[in-house]
C-alpha positions in Angstrom: 3.1 1.4 -12.1 6.8 1.6 -11.8 7.1 -1.4 -9.2 6.7 -4.8 -8.9 6.2 -5.5 -5.3 6.0 -3.8 -2.3 9.3 -4.4 -0.9 10.9 -1.7 -3.5 8.9 1.0 -2.0 8.8 2.8 1.1 5.2 4.3 0.6 1.9 3.5 -1.0 -1.7 5.5 -1.0 -4.8 3.2 -1.0 -5.4 2.9 -4.7 -2.1 1.7 -5.1 -2.2 -0.9 -2.7 -5.7 -2.0 -4.0 -4.2 -2.6 -7.4 -1.3 -4.5 -6.0 -3.6 -6.6 -4.1 -6.0 -7.0 -7.0 -3.4 -8.0 -9.7 -4.0 -11.5 -11.2 -1.2 -13.4 -11.5 -0.9 -15.8 -14.2 -2.3 -19.1 -12.6 -5.2 -17.1 -11.9 -5.7 -16.0 -15.0 -5.0 -19.3 -16.3 -7.8 -20.7 -14.1 -10.2 -18.2 -15.0 -9.3 -19.3 -18.6 -10.1 -22.8 -18.0 -13.5 -22.6 -17.0 -14.6 -20.4 -20.1 -17.7 -18.7 -19.2 -18.6 -20.3 -15.8 -20.7 -17.5 -13.6 -18.8 -16.5 -10.8 -21.2 -15.8 -7.2 -19.3 -13.5 -4.3 -21.2 -13.1 -1.3 -19.5 -9.8 0.2 -18.0 -9.1 -2.6 -17.4 -5.3 -1.8 -16.3 -6.0 1.8 -12.7 -4.4 3.0 -11.3 -8.1 2.6 -12.8 -9.1 -0.5 -13.4 -6.1 -2.5 -9.2 -6.6 -3.6 -10.4 -10.3 -4.4 -13.8 -9.1 -6.8 -11.3 -6.9 -8.7 -8.9 -9.9 -9.2 -11.1 -11.7 -10.3 -12.7 -8.9 -12.6 -9.1 -8.4 -14.5 -8.3 -11.9 -15.0 -11.7 -12.1 -16.6 -10.9 -9.3 -18.4 -7.4 -10.3 -19.4 -8.4 -14.1 -20.1 -10.7 -12.5 -22.9 -13.7 -14.7 -21.1 -17.3 -13.7 -21.0 -17.6 -14.5 -17.4 -20.4 -12.9 -15.8 -19.3 -12.0 -11.6 -22.7 -11.6 -9.0 -21.6 -9.3 -6.8 -24.2 -9.8 -3.8 -23.3 -7.0 -1.2 -25.5 -4.7 0.9 -23.4 -1.7 -0.9 -22.9 0.4 2.1 -20.1 2.5 0.7 -21.8 2.6 -2.6 -20.6 5.7 -4.0 -17.1 4.2 -3.8 -17.9 0.9 -5.3 -19.4 2.7 -8.4 -16.0 4.9 -8.8 -14.0 1.6 -8.2 -15.8 -0.7 -10.2 -17.5 1.0 -13.4 -14.9 0.3 -15.9 -16.3 -3.2 -15.1 -20.0 -2.5 -15.5 -20.0 -5.1 -18.3 -18.9 -7.6 -16.7 -20.6 -7.4 -13.2 -24.5 -8.3 -12.6 -25.5 -6.5 -9.1 -27.6 -8.0 -6.2 -27.9 -5.6 -3.6 -29.1 -7.5 -0.4 -28.3 -7.0 2.9 -28.0 -10.9 4.1 -28.2 -9.6 7.5 -31.8 -9.5 7.1 -32.9 -11.2 4.3 -35.2 -14.3 3.7 -34.5 -16.8 0.7 -37.0 -14.8 -1.4 -34.4 -11.8 -1.5 -32.2 -14.3 -3.1 -34.0 -15.4 -6.2 -32.4 -13.7 -8.9 -28.7 -14.8 -7.5 -27.9 -17.8 -9.8 -28.2 -21.0 -7.6 -26.5 -23.3 -10.0 -23.1 -21.2 -10.2 -20.1 -23.3 -10.8 -18.3 -20.8 -8.5 -19.4 -19.9 -5.3 -17.5 -17.8 -2.8 -18.4 -16.7 0.6 -16.8 -13.6 1.7 -19.3 -12.6 4.6 -18.0 -12.5 8.2 -18.2 -10.5 11.7 -14.6 -9.6 11.5 -14.2 -6.8 14.3 -15.7 -6.7 17.9 -16.9 -3.1 18.5 -19.8 -2.5 20.6 -21.6 -5.2 21.3 -22.4 -7.2 24.5 -20.6 -10.9 24.7 -24.5 -12.3 23.6 -24.5 -10.0 20.8 -21.4 -11.1 19.4 -22.2 -14.5 20.0 -25.6 -14.0 17.7 -23.6 -11.9 14.9 -21.0 -14.7 14.5 -23.7 -17.3 14.4 -25.4 -15.4 11.7 -22.6 -14.9 9.7 -21.1 -18.4 10.7 -24.0 -20.4 9.8 -27.4 -19.2 9.3 -26.5 -17.2 6.1 -24.6 -19.6 4.5 -27.0 -22.1 4.8 -29.3 -19.8 3.0 -27.1 -19.5 0.5 -25.1 -22.3 -0.1 
């Protein structure tokens, strides 16, 4: 990629944007390296807002040369997009395909509950066609009920 920051260009495609947003800084690489081989769990790892952070952590793990595993907990609604984008990191990823909206504690049995790093990236970000009551219920689910179950 010939450019260092987005200010130097006047257009980008989505792949350029993902590459730029997921590029780990030296501080991120140092932080990951300092944690040695700690496992990382990311809830909502493949969502619109979290996929770049997930890739940033994977890139940092690889650049730091450590053996950490990144546990991705996601419903994988866009499974083919996920597979295409993250295939090069298969050796670093443990995928847990779980729809947390309907999950029970037993669905999380394979997700490490002693990981030192837990990133919660699940949320209800965009209101579409819900009534006020439905919207309030979804916000409560994502903001209160699911966090109590996973953390």
